[in-house]
N, C-alpha and C positions, 0 to 999 in steps of 0.2 A: 828318399826323394819324393815319396807320395804321402798323402795323409787323408784321412777321413775326418771331416769336421764333426761328425757324430758317429758313434759306433753303429755298425750294421745291425739293423733290427731283425733281419731275416724274414720280414713280412712278405708274403707272396699274394698274388691276385687269385682270382677264382680258378685260373688254369695252373696254379702252382709256379708261376713265373714272377720274377722281380726285375726291376730295371735299375741300372746304375749309369752314371755319367763319368767319363774320363775327361777332365778339364785341364788341358795343358796350359802352362803360363804363357805360351806363345802360340800364334797361329802357325799351323804346320804347312810346310811346303808339300808338294805332291809326293816326293820320294819318301819323306819321313812318314807321311800319312799312310802310304802303301806298306811301308815296313811294319807299322803298327797294325794295320788291317791284316797283313799276312800272319803276324803273331796271333791275332785274335781268331783268324780263320782256322788255325790249328787246334783250337780249344773246343772240346766236346762240351755241350751244354749251353752254347750260345745259339739263340733262335733268330735274333735280328740284330743288325748293326745299322745305325743311322748316323751319318756325318752332318754336322750342323755348324753354320758360321755365316759370315757376311758373304753376299753374292759376289762372284767374280765379275770384273768389268767386262763389257761386251767387246771392247778393243784392248789389246795389249798396248800399254803406253810406250814401250820400247819400239814396237812395230810402227806406231804413229810417228815417232821421231825419225825412223828410217823410211818414211813415206810408203809404208805397206798398209794400205787401207783395205778393210773388209776381209783380211786374211786371218781368221781366227783358228788357232790350233786347238782342237778339242783334247781334253785330258780325261783319262778314265781311271777308275779304281776297280780292282777286282775284289768284290765283296761277296763272300760265300760262293765263289765260283761263277759269279755273274759280273760282266763288265758294265759298270754304271758310269755314265758321263758325269764328270765333276763340274758342278755349276756353282759351288761355294768354296770359299777358303775354309779349310778344316780347322775349326776353333774348338769344337766339342764333339765327343763321340758318345752317342747314346747306345747302350747295349741292353738287350733283353736276354736274361739268363734264366736257366731252369731251376736255380736254387742258390742259397747262400754259399754253398761249397765251391762254386765257380769263381767267387769274388777274388780269392787269393791268386788263382791262375790268371785272371785278368790283370791284377796288379803286377804280377811278375812279368807278364807280356809287355805291359806299358813301361815298366822299368827297363826292360831290355831294349825296347825300340826308341824310347824318348831320351835324348841326351840332356834334358833339363827337367826341373821339377813339374809336377802335376798334382792335381787334387782329384779325389773320387768322391762322388755323392750318390746316395741312394734316394730314389724318388719315383715319380711318375712323369716320364718325358714323352713317351710315344702314345699317341691317342688310341683309344679303344673303340670310340664311336665315330660314325661318319660325320664329317664337318660340312658346312655350307659349300666350301670350295670343292669338296669331293662331289657334291651334287652338281655344282656348276660346271666342273670340268668333265665329269664322267657320267652325269645323269644318275648318280647313286650306285652305279654298277662298279663298285670297288671291292676287291677281295680284302680279307683281313690283314694281309701283309702290307698293303699300300694305303691303309686308312690314315688320313691326316698328313700324308707325305707330299702333297702337291703344293707348289709355290704359287700363291694367288697372283703374284705380280709378274710371273714368267710369261713372256709373250711368244716364246719359241715353239714349244711342243707341250701339249697338255699332259703328257705322260712323264712321270719322273723316273720310272723304272721300266724295264723291258716288258714285253707282253708275255713273258714266261709265266708270270703269276696271274695273268688276267683270266677271269672266269666270266663268261657272259650270263 
């Protein structure tokens, strides 16, 4: 059900980590995304998980039809023991792992959680240096976990993750 378009090179960065992308053929709903995240949370050797996809609408269209204006139900994912508000539809999952031996465990977890085909890629997906948005949103005071993870168009809250990782 899964495939790599290129074989895994096993190349790691200066910290000995590599990044892979799980790319399902469909956008995941919250329940399926949480099942996959739960499977990934159980794997030792994963240092970061980032969900990526199109932004969720501000208003639920079904609620607008029922004349419920301004009542947005927040949805959360439990990623590595932290409740993170879901602001995007989960289309891709970027995973930073500690070495190539973890790739097969990630593939097995994705095959268990996803009822449809997916692809896995190796590459550089999570930024390593501070971006202009990091400086604009936080004045450059961003720890290494949150680098590049801010949505420049998000008007709600300047923080994408909890203050658990924040260092002044």
